[in-house]
C-alpha positions as CSV (number, residue, x, y, z in Angstrom):
1,M,2.4,-15.1,3.8
2,D,4.6,-12.1,3.1
3,A,5.8,-13.3,-0.3
4,E,2.3,-14.2,-1.4
5,I,1.0,-10.7,-0.5
6,R,4.0,-8.9,-1.9
7,N,3.4,-10.7,-5.2
8,E,-0.2,-9.6,-5.3
9,F,0.2,-6.2,-3.7
10,E,0.1,-4.2,-7.0
11,T,-3.0,-6.2,-8.2
12,I,-4.8,-5.7,-4.9
13,F,-4.2,-1.9,-5.0
14,A,-4.4,-1.3,-8.8
15,P,-7.6,0.8,-8.4
16,Y,-5.8,2.9,-5.8
17,A,-2.5,3.4,-7.5
18,K,-3.6,3.8,-11.1
19,K,-0.8,3.6,-13.6
20,N,2.8,4.9,-13.4
21,A,2.9,4.4,-9.6
22,T,5.5,2.2,-8.0
23,F,5.7,0.9,-4.5
24,Y,7.8,-1.1,-2.1
25,I,7.0,-2.7,1.2
26,E,9.0,-0.6,3.6
27,T,8.2,-2.4,6.9
28,T,6.6,-5.7,7.7
29,I,5.0,-5.3,11.2
30,A,3.3,-8.7,11.4
31,D,3.5,-11.7,9.2
32,T,1.7,-14.7,10.7
33,R,-1.0,-17.1,9.7
34,E,-3.5,-14.9,11.6
35,S,-2.5,-11.5,10.2
36,F,-0.3,-9.5,7.9
37,V,0.4,-5.8,8.6
38,A,2.9,-3.8,6.6
39,T,3.8,-0.3,5.6
40,A,4.2,0.3,1.9
41,L,5.6,3.4,0.3
42,W,3.9,4.5,-3.0
43,K,5.9,6.7,-5.3
44,N,4.3,9.0,-7.9
45,A,0.7,7.9,-6.9
46,L,-2.2,9.6,-8.6
47,L,-4.9,10.6,-6.2
48,A,-8.7,10.6,-6.9
49,S,-8.3,14.4,-7.3
50,E,-6.0,13.6,-10.2
51,Q,-3.1,15.3,-8.4
52,R,0.3,13.7,-8.3
53,V,1.7,13.1,-4.9
54,W,5.4,12.3,-4.7
55,L,5.2,9.9,-1.7
56,Q,2.4,8.2,0.1
57,P,3.0,5.9,3.0
58,M,0.3,3.3,3.4
59,T,-0.2,1.0,6.4
60,V,-2.4,-2.0,5.5
61,A,-3.7,-4.9,7.7
62,L,-5.0,-8.1,6.3
63,V,-6.5,-11.3,7.9
64,P,-7.1,-14.7,6.3
65,K,-10.6,-15.3,5.0
66,E,-11.4,-18.7,3.5
67,D,-8.7,-19.3,0.9
68,D,-7.8,-15.6,0.5
69,W,-6.9,-12.5,2.5
70,E,-9.2,-9.7,3.5
71,I,-8.2,-6.1,4.0
72,V,-9.4,-4.9,7.4
73,S,-7.6,-1.6,7.7
74,I,-5.8,0.9,5.5
75,E,-4.2,4.1,6.6
76,V,-2.8,6.5,4.0
77,K,-0.7,9.6,4.7
78,V,0.0,12.2,2.1
79,V,3.4,13.7,2.0
80,Q,3.6,16.7,-0.2
81,P,7.0,17.7,-1.7
82,A,8.4,20.9,-0.3
83,A,7.6,24.0,-2.4
84,P,10.7,25.5,-4.1
85,S,12.0,28.5,-2.2
């Protein structure tokens, strides 16, 4: 399941990430036929406020639904870069 979701991750979250953002799946917490839970790290993501955020960890949980996967939970944490001193 992990490979299938990894291959489609950018497509699934295209409206979230917009362009010029990259991601990698940092940790896979669960990868079974019943669920997939992982933490992805987005770099250079553009928020709805149009502000750039350097890093955004996202934890996402998916469960199978018919012939596809359904997102049942998303948690996003915003990590602001430190201001220059």
